[in-house]
N, C-alpha and C positions, 0 to 999 in steps of 0.2 A: 087277736093281737094286731092285725093290720089296721083295724079301726082305731085302736088305742094309740098306735104310733102316728096315724094320720092326725088324730086330735092333738097329740103332743107337738107335732110339727106346726100345726095351726097356732097353738098357744105360744110357740116360740117366734111367731111372726114370719115364718119362712113360707115361700110359695111351694106348692105341692103338685108334682106331676106323678100320676099313678100309671104304671104299666102292669096290667093285671093278666095273670095266666088264665086263659079260657078254661072253664069248667073247674077251676080251683079257687078263684077269688070271689068275694061277695060283690054284687053290683052296687051295694050301698056305698062303696068307695067313690063312685062316680060323682055323687053329690058333694063330696068333701074335697075334691081336687080342682086345681086350676086347669089342668089338662088330664085327660083320661083316654086310655086306649087298651084294647084287648089284643093279646098276642098268644101264639101257640107255645106249649111247653117245650117243644123241641126247635124253637126258632130264636136262638140266641142272637143271631144277626138282626132280627126284627126288634128284639128288646133294645139293642144298642141304638138302632136307628130312631126308635121312638124317644128314647132318653135324650139323644143328641138333638132331636127336633125340638124338644122342650127346653133345651139349654141346660140340661142337668150336668152338674159337676160332682155332686155328692149323692150317693144312693144308699138306701136301706133295703136289705132283702129280708122280708118278714112273711111268715105264714107257711103253711104246709103244702107240700106237693106229694101226691100219692105215688111213690116210686114204683109200686107194684104194677102200675099201668104200663110201664115200659116193657113188661114181660107178657102183656096180653096178646092174644092171637091177632095177626095182621097188624102188628104194632107199627111197622114202617109206613103202611098206608094210612093208618089212623092218625099217627103223629108224624106227618111228613117233615123231616128235618131240613133246615136250610144248610147251605154249604159250610157256614161257620160251625154249626152244631155237629155236622158230619165230621169235620176235621177234629173238633174237640173230642168226640166220642170214639172215633176210630184211630186217632193218632195220640192225642194228649193224654187220655185216660185209658188207653187200650190195655195196659197192664194192671190197672187198679181202678175199679169202678165203684169203690165204696163212696158213701155220701160225701165225706170230707174231701176226697180227691176231686170229685166232680165239682163241688162248690168252690174249691180253691182255683180250679181251672177256669170257672166262670168269672171269678174275681179278677183273674189275670186278663181275661178277654176285655172286661170293662176297663181295667187300668190302662190297657194298650190304647184305648180310645179316649183317655183323659177323664174317665169317670171313676172316682174314688168310692169304694164300698166301705161304709163306716159301720160302727157298732150298731146292731139291731136294737139295742136297749138304750141308745143315746137319748131318745125322746120319750122313754117310758120307765125310767129307773125306779120310780115309785112303786112299780109293780114287781120288783125283784123280791125273792123270798128273803126273809130275815133269818138270823140264827136263833135257834131255840124253838119252843112250842109256840106256834102262832095262833092256836085256837084255845078256847076255854076248855075244850075237851082234852083231858090228860091222856098221855101215852098209856095204853092198856098194860096191865100186869103181864110180864113175860116178853113184851115187845121190845124192851130195851136190849135184851140179849140177842134177839133176832136182828135188830138194827146193826149192832156191832158185828155180828156174824155175816150178815148179808152185804154190808157196805163195801168191804174189800173185794167181794166177788163182783158186785155191780161195777166197781171201779175198773176191775180187770176186763170185764166184758165191754165197757165203754171205751177203754183204751185200745182194745183190739178192733173197735168199730163194728162190733157185733150188734149191740143194742145197749140202750141206756137205762133200762128198767128191769127189775126182777121182783118176783113175789116169794116171800119166805114165811114159814111158820115152824116154830119149834126147832130152829136151826136146820131146816131142811128146805132146799130150793124147790119151789113148786113150778115156776115157769120163768123163762128168760125171754125178753123181747128181742125180736129180729126185725125183718122187713115189715111185718104186719102192723106195727105201730102199737103204742101203749094201750089204747082202748081195746083192741083185739086181744092183746095179751092178758089184760084184766079179765075179759070174758072167759078166756081159756083157763086162767087160774081159778076162777069161780067154779068152773066145771070140775076141775081136778081136786078142789078142796071144798066140797059142798057144805062142810061144817062151819066154814068161815073162820074169822078170827085171825086172818093173816095180815102181813105188812107188805106194802109196796114201797120199794126203794127206787128212786129215779135220780140219776146223777148226770153231770156234764162230762165231756171227755177230759182227760188229764190236761191236754193242751187245747182246751176249748177256745175256738176262735169266735169271739162274741159278735162277729159280723154276720154269722149265719148259724142256723140249726141250733139255736139256744133251747134247752129243754123247757117245755111249757106245760102247765096244767091249767085247768079251769073248771067251771061248773059241770061240764060234760064229764070230765074225769071223776069228779066227786060222785056224781050220780051213778056212773059205771062201777065205781068202787063199792058203793052201798049195795047195789044189786048183786055184786059178786061176793059179798061177805067180808070185804076188807075193813079193818078197824083202825088202821094207822097208815099214814102216808108220809114218807120221808123224802125230802128234796134237798138239793145242794144249795145252801145259802149263798146269795150274791151272784149265782149263776143259773138261776131258774126263774122264769117269768110266770107270774100268776095272773091269768086273765081276769080283769076286773076284781082285783085282790080283795077288797072288803066284802063283795058279794060272794065270792068263792069261799072265803073263810067262814062267813056266816052260814052258808049252806052246809059246810062240813060240820059245824057245831050242831046245826039242826038235825043232821043225819047221824050224829054220834061218831064222827071220824076225827081222830087227832091228826093235825098237820104239823110237821116238824121240819125246821131248817137245820141242816147239819153242814158244818164247814169242813172241807177237806184239810187234814193236817198238812203242814209244810214238810219238806223233805226230811228234816232231821227228827220228825215225829213230835214236835212241840206244838 
């Protein structure tokens, strides 16, 4: 997704400064940027200095950061935080360190320095999921009931900031995503349901802030689903990014996986 966003910014005629998280971002971005710098994951002060040095007023936060690394042994020595990050971690998010709370705190730090964090899909809206079946492969028999059953549970899990994905078969929840991420959960679901034929449901948070942490799927997701025996993937329409959308959907068809976009009903149920 960072590459697709960078391409979109280029097509829009905007100059691009990339501040890349070390060990997380692809070096390919360097050739696409007017300015490029590496920073540490726990160095928010450095992020801000590099952005200001490049004259940035609007920023897009895109791409994944492996949160489980913060709980690795010797984490303080491995990811030495700067003072700004220490204040954020030990003061601002001391009572709530879920993803959304951390990202909102980072957005506030940027705003305090005159840098507006804008929607991460602003420059790649063509890659958002559509409503309805997006593949030629139809929804398997029986999966429709699993979708209706699993959707409300996935929504509740996402709203509690537990995880945004779950696996369901025959109206039974096989696995729920937590910190391990979607691909690891898919692998676990495949082990728990070796007969296959299950459905993956992936949703956005109820109050999804489109500036960050937008649900994303791509070719890697599709390949993992095939290996694990999944036959249907359901994502939230308009709020899920599909990496290289035409390629991802063509791969799903080739592997016999239906991909469906479902829109969250409005509050009155209509």
